[in-house]
C-alpha positions as a Markdown table, in Angstrom:
| # | Residue | x | y | z |
|---|---|---|---|---|
| 1 | Unk | -0.5 | 9.0 | 26.4 |
| 2 | Unk | -3.7 | 8.2 | 24.6 |
| 3 | Unk | -4.6 | 4.7 | 25.0 |
| 4 | Unk | -5.5 | 3.0 | 21.7 |
| 5 | Unk | -8.4 | 0.8 | 21.8 |
| 6 | Unk | -9.2 | -2.0 | 19.3 |
| 7 | Unk | -11.8 | -0.5 | 16.9 |
| 8 | Unk | -13.8 | -3.6 | 16.4 |
| 9 | Unk | -14.8 | -2.7 | 12.6 |
| 10 | Unk | -14.9 | -4.8 | 9.5 |
| 11 | Unk | -12.4 | -7.1 | 9.2 |
| 12 | Unk | -11.1 | -5.8 | 5.7 |
| 13 | Unk | -10.8 | -2.4 | 7.3 |
| 14 | Unk | -7.1 | -0.6 | 7.1 |
| 15 | Unk | -6.2 | 1.8 | 9.6 |
| 16 | Unk | -3.6 | 4.2 | 8.5 |
| 17 | Unk | -2.2 | 6.8 | 11.3 |
| 18 | Unk | 0.3 | 9.3 | 10.6 |
| 19 | Unk | 1.4 | 12.5 | 12.1 |
| 20 | Unk | 2.1 | 15.4 | 10.5 |
| 21 | Unk | 5.8 | 15.3 | 10.8 |
| 22 | Unk | 5.7 | 11.7 | 9.5 |
| 23 | Unk | 7.5 | 10.3 | 12.7 |
| 24 | Unk | 4.8 | 8.2 | 14.1 |
| 25 | Unk | 3.2 | 6.0 | 10.9 |
| 26 | Unk | 0.8 | 2.8 | 11.7 |
| 27 | Unk | -0.7 | 0.8 | 8.9 |
| 28 | Unk | -2.6 | -2.2 | 9.0 |
| 29 | Unk | -5.9 | -4.2 | 10.3 |
| 30 | Unk | -7.0 | -3.1 | 13.9 |
| 31 | Unk | -5.8 | -5.1 | 16.6 |
| 32 | Unk | -3.6 | -5.4 | 19.5 |
| 33 | Unk | -0.6 | -4.2 | 17.7 |
| 34 | Unk | -2.0 | -0.7 | 18.0 |
| 35 | Unk | -1.6 | -0.7 | 22.0 |
| 36 | Unk | 1.7 | -2.4 | 21.8 |
| 37 | Unk | 3.4 | 0.2 | 19.3 |
| 38 | Unk | 2.1 | 2.8 | 21.6 |
| 39 | Unk | 3.5 | 1.2 | 24.5 |
| 40 | Unk | 7.0 | 0.9 | 22.8 |
| 41 | Unk | 7.0 | 4.5 | 21.5 |
| 42 | Unk | 6.2 | 6.0 | 25.2 |
| 43 | Unk | 8.0 | 3.3 | 26.9 |
| 44 | Unk | 11.3 | 3.6 | 25.3 |
| 45 | Unk | 10.7 | 7.7 | 25.0 |
| 46 | Unk | 10.6 | 8.1 | 28.4 |
| 47 | Unk | 14.5 | 7.1 | 28.7 |
| 48 | Unk | 15.9 | 7.7 | 25.3 |
| 49 | Unk | 15.1 | 10.0 | 22.9 |
| 50 | Unk | 13.0 | 8.6 | 20.0 |
| 51 | Unk | 12.5 | 10.3 | 16.6 |
| 52 | Unk | 10.2 | 8.0 | 14.7 |
| 53 | Unk | 8.3 | 4.7 | 14.8 |
| 54 | Unk | 6.5 | 2.8 | 12.3 |
| 55 | Unk | 4.4 | -0.3 | 13.1 |
| 56 | Unk | 2.4 | -3.1 | 11.2 |
| 57 | Unk | 0.9 | -6.0 | 13.0 |
| 58 | Unk | 3.9 | -7.7 | 11.9 |
| 59 | Unk | 6.9 | -5.4 | 12.7 |
| 60 | Unk | 7.4 | -2.2 | 14.8 |
| 61 | Unk | 10.5 | -0.3 | 13.7 |
| 62 | Unk | 11.5 | 2.4 | 16.1 |
| 63 | Unk | 14.0 | 5.0 | 15.3 |
| 64 | Unk | 16.3 | 6.8 | 18.0 |
| 65 | Unk | 18.0 | 10.0 | 17.6 |
| 66 | Unk | 21.7 | 8.4 | 18.7 |
| 67 | Unk | 22.9 | 5.3 | 17.3 |
| 68 | Unk | 24.5 | 4.9 | 20.8 |
| 69 | Unk | 21.2 | 4.2 | 22.2 |
| 70 | Unk | 20.2 | 1.4 | 19.7 |
| 71 | Unk | 21.3 | -1.4 | 22.1 |
| 72 | Unk | 19.8 | 0.3 | 25.2 |
| 73 | Unk | 16.6 | 0.9 | 23.3 |
| 74 | Unk | 16.2 | -2.6 | 22.0 |
| 75 | Unk | 16.8 | -4.0 | 25.6 |
| 76 | Unk | 13.7 | -2.0 | 26.9 |
| 77 | Unk | 11.2 | -2.4 | 23.6 |
| 78 | Unk | 11.7 | -6.2 | 23.5 |
| 79 | Unk | 9.9 | -7.2 | 26.4 |
| 80 | Unk | 6.9 | -4.8 | 25.3 |
| 81 | Unk | 6.4 | -6.9 | 22.2 |
| 82 | Unk | 7.1 | -10.2 | 24.3 |
| 83 | Unk | 4.2 | -12.7 | 22.8 |
| 84 | Unk | 3.0 | -10.4 | 20.2 |
| 85 | Unk | 4.3 | -11.6 | 17.2 |
| 86 | Unk | 5.8 | -8.4 | 16.2 |
| 87 | Unk | 9.5 | -8.2 | 15.4 |
| 88 | Unk | 11.7 | -5.4 | 16.5 |
| 89 | Unk | 13.7 | -3.0 | 14.0 |
| 90 | Unk | 15.9 | -0.1 | 15.8 |
| 91 | Unk | 17.4 | 2.5 | 13.4 |
| 92 | Unk | 19.3 | 5.9 | 14.1 |
| 93 | Unk | 20.1 | 9.1 | 13.1 |
| 94 | Unk | 23.2 | 7.8 | 11.9 |
| 95 | Unk | 22.0 | 4.3 | 10.5 |
| 96 | Unk | 18.8 | 3.7 | 8.3 |
| 97 | Unk | 18.0 | 0.6 | 6.3 |
| 98 | Unk | 15.8 | -0.2 | 3.3 |
| 99 | Unk | 13.6 | -3.0 | 2.6 |
| 100 | Unk | 15.7 | -6.5 | 2.4 |
| 101 | Unk | 18.2 | -5.1 | 4.9 |
| 102 | Unk | 18.5 | -5.8 | 8.5 |
| 103 | Unk | 21.4 | -3.0 | 9.1 |
| 104 | Unk | 23.8 | -5.7 | 10.9 |
| 105 | Unk | 26.3 | -5.7 | 8.3 |
| 106 | Unk | 26.4 | -1.7 | 8.0 |
| 107 | Unk | 26.8 | -1.5 | 11.5 |
| 108 | Unk | 29.5 | -4.0 | 11.9 |
| 109 | Unk | 31.4 | -2.0 | 9.2 |
| 110 | Unk | 30.9 | 1.5 | 11.0 |
| 111 | Unk | 31.7 | -0.3 | 14.4 |
| 112 | Unk | 35.2 | -0.9 | 12.8 |
| 113 | Unk | 35.9 | 2.3 | 11.8 |
| 114 | Unk | 37.9 | 4.7 | 14.3 |
| 115 | Unk | 36.4 | 7.7 | 16.1 |
| 116 | Unk | 37.7 | 10.1 | 13.6 |
| 117 | Unk | 36.4 | 8.3 | 10.7 |
| 118 | Unk | 32.9 | 8.0 | 12.4 |
| 119 | Unk | 32.9 | 11.3 | 13.4 |
| 120 | Unk | 33.1 | 12.6 | 9.7 |
| 121 | Unk | 30.2 | 10.0 | 8.7 |
| 122 | Unk | 26.9 | 12.6 | 8.7 |
| 123 | Unk | 24.4 | 9.4 | 8.0 |
| 124 | Unk | 24.5 | 6.2 | 6.5 |
| 125 | Unk | 21.8 | 3.9 | 4.7 |
| 126 | Unk | 22.1 | 0.1 | 4.0 |
| 127 | Unk | 19.9 | -1.8 | 1.5 |
| 128 | Unk | 20.4 | -5.3 | 0.6 |
| 129 | Unk | 24.2 | -5.3 | -0.4 |
| 130 | Unk | 24.5 | -1.8 | -0.6 |
| 131 | Unk | 25.6 | 0.8 | 1.9 |
| 132 | Unk | 25.8 | 4.7 | 1.3 |
| 133 | Unk | 27.6 | 6.8 | 3.2 |
| 134 | Unk | 27.2 | 10.6 | 3.4 |
| 135 | Unk | 29.4 | 13.0 | 4.9 |
| 136 | Unk | 28.9 | 17.1 | 5.0 |
| 137 | Unk | 32.2 | 17.8 | 3.6 |
| 138 | Unk | 34.0 | 17.0 | 0.2 |
| 139 | Unk | 37.2 | 16.5 | 2.0 |
| 140 | Unk | 35.8 | 14.0 | 3.8 |
| 141 | Unk | 35.2 | 11.7 | 1.2 |
| 142 | Unk | 38.8 | 10.5 | 0.6 |
| 143 | Unk | 39.7 | 9.8 | 4.5 |
| 144 | Unk | 36.6 | 7.8 | 4.6 |
| 145 | Unk | 37.0 | 5.9 | 1.6 |
| 146 | Unk | 40.5 | 5.0 | 2.6 |
| 147 | Unk | 39.4 | 3.8 | 5.9 |
| 148 | Unk | 36.6 | 1.9 | 4.7 |
| 149 | Unk | 38.6 | 0.3 | 1.7 |
| 150 | Unk | 41.1 | -1.0 | 4.6 |
| 151 | Unk | 38.4 | -3.2 | 6.3 |
| 152 | Unk | 37.3 | -6.9 | 5.7 |
| 153 | Unk | 33.9 | -6.0 | 6.8 |
| 154 | Unk | 33.5 | -4.0 | 3.5 |
| 155 | Unk | 33.7 | -6.9 | 1.5 |
| 156 | Unk | 30.1 | -8.3 | 2.1 |
| 157 | Unk | 28.9 | -5.3 | 0.3 |
| 158 | Unk | 28.3 | -5.3 | -3.6 |
| 159 | Unk | 28.3 | -1.4 | -3.5 |
| 160 | Unk | 29.6 | 1.2 | -1.2 |
| 161 | Unk | 28.7 | 4.7 | -2.2 |
| 162 | Unk | 30.2 | 7.8 | -0.6 |
| 163 | Unk | 28.5 | 11.1 | -0.7 |
| 164 | Unk | 29.1 | 14.5 | 0.3 |
| 165 | Unk | 26.5 | 17.5 | 0.8 |
| 166 | Unk | 22.8 | 17.4 | 2.4 |
| 167 | Unk | 20.9 | 15.9 | -0.5 |
| 168 | Unk | 19.7 | 12.3 | -0.5 |
| 169 | Unk | 19.9 | 10.1 | -3.5 |
| 170 | Unk | 16.9 | 8.0 | -4.9 |
| 171 | Unk | 18.2 | 5.2 | -2.7 |
| 172 | Unk | 18.5 | 7.0 | 0.3 |
| 173 | Unk | 15.9 | 8.2 | 2.7 |
| 174 | Unk | 15.5 | 12.4 | 2.6 |
| 175 | Unk | 17.2 | 14.7 | 4.7 |
| 176 | Unk | 15.0 | 14.8 | 7.8 |
| 177 | Unk | 12.7 | 11.7 | 7.1 |
| 178 | Unk | 12.6 | 8.2 | 8.2 |
| 179 | Unk | 13.5 | 5.8 | 5.9 |
| 180 | Unk | 11.2 | 2.4 | 6.9 |
| 181 | Unk | 12.1 | -1.1 | 5.0 |
| 182 | Unk | 13.5 | -4.6 | 6.8 |
| 183 | Unk | 13.9 | -5.5 | 10.3 |
| 184 | Unk | 17.0 | -4.8 | 12.0 |
| 185 | Unk | 18.6 | -6.8 | 14.9 |
| 186 | Unk | 20.2 | -4.8 | 17.9 |
| 187 | Unk | 23.9 | -4.9 | 17.3 |
| 188 | Unk | 27.1 | -3.1 | 18.9 |
| 189 | Unk | 27.3 | 0.8 | 18.7 |
| 190 | Unk | 29.3 | 1.7 | 15.8 |
| 191 | Unk | 30.5 | 4.7 | 17.8 |
| 192 | Unk | 33.2 | 3.8 | 20.6 |
| 193 | Unk | 32.8 | 7.7 | 22.0 |
| 194 | Unk | 31.8 | 8.2 | 25.4 |
| 195 | Unk | 27.9 | 8.1 | 26.1 |
| 196 | Unk | 26.3 | 11.3 | 26.1 |
| 197 | Unk | 23.4 | 12.1 | 28.1 |
| 198 | Unk | 20.0 | 11.8 | 26.4 |
| 199 | Unk | 18.5 | 15.2 | 24.9 |
| 200 | Unk | 15.4 | 16.3 | 26.3 |
| 201 | Unk | 13.7 | 17.5 | 23.0 |
| 202 | Unk | 10.2 | 16.9 | 22.6 |
| 203 | Unk | 8.9 | 13.9 | 20.8 |
| 204 | Unk | 5.4 | 14.1 | 19.0 |
| 205 | Unk | 2.5 | 12.9 | 20.8 |
| 206 | Unk | 0.7 | 9.7 | 20.1 |
| 207 | Unk | -2.2 | 10.1 | 18.2 |
| 208 | Unk | -5.8 | 9.6 | 19.4 |
| 209 | Unk | -7.9 | 7.4 | 17.7 |
| 210 | Unk | -11.2 | 8.7 | 16.0 |
| 211 | Unk | -14.1 | 6.7 | 14.7 |
| 212 | Unk | -13.4 | 6.0 | 10.9 |
| 213 | Unk | -15.6 | 7.6 | 8.4 |
| 214 | Unk | -15.1 | 5.1 | 5.5 |
| 215 | Unk | -13.4 | 1.6 | 5.1 |
| 216 | Unk | -10.1 | 3.1 | 5.1 |
| 217 | Unk | -9.6 | 5.2 | 8.6 |
| 218 | Unk | -6.9 | 8.2 | 8.7 |
| 219 | Unk | -6.3 | 9.7 | 11.9 |
| 220 | Unk | -5.8 | 13.4 | 11.9 |
| 221 | Unk | -2.3 | 14.1 | 12.3 |
| 222 | Unk | -0.7 | 15.7 | 15.0 |
| 223 | Unk | 2.0 | 18.0 | 16.0 |
| 224 | Unk | 4.7 | 17.8 | 18.5 |
| 225 | Unk | 4.4 | 18.2 | 22.3 |
């Protein structure tokens, strides 16, 4: 891992770091949060498959590949941010969330579904009072709708949208992308399936800083290791 050192530049500078695939996104004034974000990315990634991180001086949002690993990722990352003043949010390939949402109500809803119904869910997105659930097959829409409609946990949402196919709607994250928004606290996994071993898929390398050429620093994009 390349250590991120404080740049010691003008107070008004904004550092913007993005990997080519968008997995790593950093935005904010230079400071210790850069190194702390790198520590979270590398530390959690050594034990769990991670697919994205976005960080600002106030918030570190980590995305893990499997919702089953959200609680474990939180347990690993929280001590790394202790005393930093940064909040931690953890999303997953199954559940992402937007600005103003913390994902807690959506996780409670998904956790209440039986295993067969959860297996039909391709992905989900939670906003303020909204949850969108996407399935890969049209035939799965009705079974999911019935199961969700029977849950008391569904009553906290103003809107529950069900979608089939792979194309994302305007309020949903794009397929293969990372939706970054409000903070999320770790809750119980929405899946009760037996835990699987972590994939050995490579994660993108942490970007190495270079001196800025202007008041807005954009570090070169990097590919996956």
